N, C-alpha and C positions, 0 to 999 in steps of 0.2 A: 504494500500500500504506500503510495507516494503522498506528498504533502497536499496534492490537489484533490485527493479522494476524500469522500465523506462517508461516514457510516450512519445508516438510519438507526437511531436509538429508539427503543420501545417507549411509547408515550403512556404514562400511567394515568389511567382514568379514575379519578377519585370516586369511591362508592358513596352510597347514601349514608349519611351520618345518623347513627342511631342515638338520638338525643334521649336522655333519661326522661321518662314520663313524669309530669308534674302530679303531685298528690291531688286527688279529687277532694275538694272541700265543699261545704255547704254554700259558701259564698260563690263558688264557681257554678253550682247548679241552681242557684236561686235567680229567678228572673223578676217578673213584676211582683209587686206587693199584693198579697191575697186580699180580695174584696168581699169576703163573707161577712155576715152579721157578727158583731162581737159576741163571743161565747159559743159560736158554732163548732160542732165536733169535727168538722172537716179540717180545721186548722191543725188539730192533733194528728190526723191521718197524713196530711201533707208533711208535717214535721217528721213523722215516722218514716215516710218515703225518703225524704232527704237523708235521714240517719242511716237507713239501710244502704243507699247508694254510696254514701261516704264510708261507711264501715266496710263494705265489701270492695271498695275501690273498683267499681265497674268502669270499664273504659268509657270515657265521656262520649265518644263518638258512637258508642253502641247502645246508648240509652234512648229508648223511644217511648214517649208518653202520649197515649191516645185517650179520647173520651167522646161521649155522645153529647146530649143536651141535659142541662139541669145544674143546680148549684154545685154539686160535686164534680160535674164535668168541666169545671173551669181549670182543672189541674194543668193542662198543657200550657196555659198562659203563665203559670207560676214556676215552671221548670225550664231552665236554660238547657235546651237540647232539642233533638228532633221530636216532632210531635204534631198532632192535628186535633182540631175540635171538629167532630164530624156530625152527620145528620142524626136527628133524634132516634135512638134505638138501634142505630146501625153501626155502633162501635165495634161489635164482635166481627162482622164481615171485614171491616177495614183492618182490624188487628190481625185477622186470619191471613189476609193477603200479604201484609207486611211480614208476618212470621214465616209463611211458606216461601216467599220470594227472597227473604234475607234471614236465613236460619242462624246467622252469626250475631244477630242483634238480640238485645234483651227487651222484649215487648211487654209493656205494662199498660193495662186498660183500666180506666176509672169511670164509675157511673153511679147512678142512684137507683132507688127502688122502682121509679117510673121507667127510667131508661132500660133497666135490666129485666124487670118482671112484667111490664105492660107492653109498650110498643116494641120493645126489643126482646120480649120473652121467647119468641120463636127462634130468633137468631142465637140466643143463649143456648137453647137446646141443641141446635145443629153444630155450633162451635164445640160444645161439650162432647157430643156423641162422636164427632170426628177426631176429638182429642188433639186439637191444635195446640202447639207449644206456646203458651202465653200465660200471663198472670193478670187476673181480672179481680179488682177490688170493688165490691158493690156497697156503697154507703147508704144504709137503709135508715130512713127517719120517719117512716109511716105517714108521710104527708108530701104533697106537692108544694114545696116551699118557694121555688123560683117564681111561680105564678100566684103566690100569695094565698095559700091554704085551700087546696082542693083535696078530696079523698084520693089516696093512692092505692095501688094494688095490695099493699100490706097494711093499710089502715084497719084497726080493729073494729068490730061491730060496735056501733054506738058512737063512733067518733063523729063529732059535729064539724062540718066544714061548709064552704060556700056552695059546694055541690051536693052536700047532704046536711042541710040545716037542722033536720030533725034527728040526725044521727045515721051513720052508715048501716045498711042492712045486708050488704053483700058479704059472703064469706071471704075473708082475706086470703091472699096467697101466703102460705107458710114457706118462707124462703128456703130453709134448710131441706124441707121435704122435696121441694122442686129441684134443688141442686143435686140431691142424692139420686133422684129419678132421672136427671138429665143425662147422666153418663160421664160427668166430669171425673177426672182421675185424682184430683186433690181438692178436698172441700174442707174449709175451716170457718170458724166464727170467732169474732173478737168484738171489742168495745172501744170507742174512741177515747174513753176516759182511762183506758189501760194501755198506756203507751208502750211499756216494755213487752206486754203480750202482743200488741200489734206488730211490733218489730219482729218478734219471733215468728209470727204467722207469715208475714211478708217474706222473710228470709226462707222459710221452709217452702213456701209457694214458688218462689223464683228458682229454688234448687231442684224442684220437681220437673221432670220431663213430661209435659203434657198440659192439658187444660186445667189450670189451677185457679180456683175461685174462692174468694173470701167474702163472707157477709160481715160487714162492720156496722154495728149499731152506732149511729152518729146523730146526736140529738139536734133537733131544730128548735133553738131557743125562742124563736119568734112565733112560730105557728103550732108547735106541739111541745112546749116546755114540760119537763118532768116525765116524758114518755118512757124513759129508760132508767128512772130512779130505782126500780126494783133490782136492776143489775149493777148498780153503782154503790159500793160499800160506803163511799163518802156521803151518800144521801140515804143511808139506811137499808140499802139493798144488799144482795149477795151475788158476788161474781164467782160462780162455781166452775172450776176447771175440770176438764175431762182427764181422768187418770188412765193413761195409755198402758197397755200391757208391756211388761219388761221381759217376758218370757224367761223368768228366773226360777220357775218351778215351785214358787211359794203358794201357799193357800190364798194369800192376799191377791196374788196375780190373777186368780180365777175370776175375781170381781172387776178387774180392770177391763178397759175397752180395747177391742181388737180393731185397729183402724182399717184393716183389710176386709172386714166383715160388713158387707153392704146392708144386710138386714139389721145388724146392730146399729149402724149409722142412722138408718131410717127410724129406728125406735128412739134414738136420742133426739132426732128431729121432731118427734111427736110429743116431747115433754112440754108441759105448760110453760107459758112465758114467765120469766125470761129465759128459761132453759139453761143449757150449759155452754161452755166456751172452750175452744181448742180445735184439734183436728178430728173431724168426724169420719173422714174416709180418705184412703190413699191406695192406689193400685198402680202397677207397672205395665199398663197396656201400651202397645206400640203407638207412637204418635203418627198423625197424618204426615207430618214433616218427614219422618223416617221412612214411612211406607211409600210416599211419593218419590223420595230420593232413590229408593231401591228400584222402583219402576223406571225412573229416568235413566239410571245407570245401566239397567238391563237393556233398555231400548237403544241407548247409545252404543253399547257393545255389539248389538246386532247390525248396526250400520257403520261399523268400523270407526267408532269414535268421531264421527263427522261433527264439524262445528255447527253452531246455530245458523250461520250464514250459508253453509253448504246445504243444510236441510231445507232452508227457505228457497235457495236457488233451484233445488230439485223439484220442489213443489211448483215453482213458476214454470219450469221446463215441461212438467206434465200438463200444464194448462195451455201450452202452445198448440 
């Protein structure tokens, strides 16, 4: 090699820098200030949601907060992350679509008794039976509060409202009975005044693979104050927890609840108000997410792992 010759040296291409992820904090996931009435139970539910996300350090870009219509459905406004405020009662179909198309995301759905058990009751059943992988928190306050006191599906007989000035005469929906019958694979019940218990239930629900639903008694202080006092120890009530089986072979364990027993869960759901709180039912049935992925993978294998574009082009070619 003489002095005029040059040698091509390899050019180093810097790779992507893997910056350390910042710790997820309540400040980072808090958006607008909540606008519920002072004393509303929904404040505590939102605070518990913040706490769970912060405690579990869920990747910020993987948090999806969805809701329908109602006081409790304001959640997406107050959470800094991906989310949507959807059509009344149609939160489950939207959440199902997000979960199926993006299984890497943590999908949380929030709603009330009207959104979940009235106009959205049918969607709830289908989302549950299909076992879509998502977490659905239904804040039940036994009244339509957003529209200023009308009878809701869960209002008890005798409840006086603008739509039933003489007192409700229709048999109310018993939320836990409906949920057990729906086919959901994780069903729990909690109370907005019991923050630690709420956090535990939300954590267990989000860890479960499948349709996880929680009924949360959340008092409407404006239009049904005192509705849940019998379940609040601070107001003279009794917050009775479900004692789950430990499978330790003891005599005491015989009396504990088997969360895999659907009939036992239904019996708990039939207890007189305020009933019991905790996990009623949990099973490991395959999710629709997993079943559809298996079907897609098998189909792709049959066509030689063709890309989406190739499949679309073949469809167009057949139409010529």
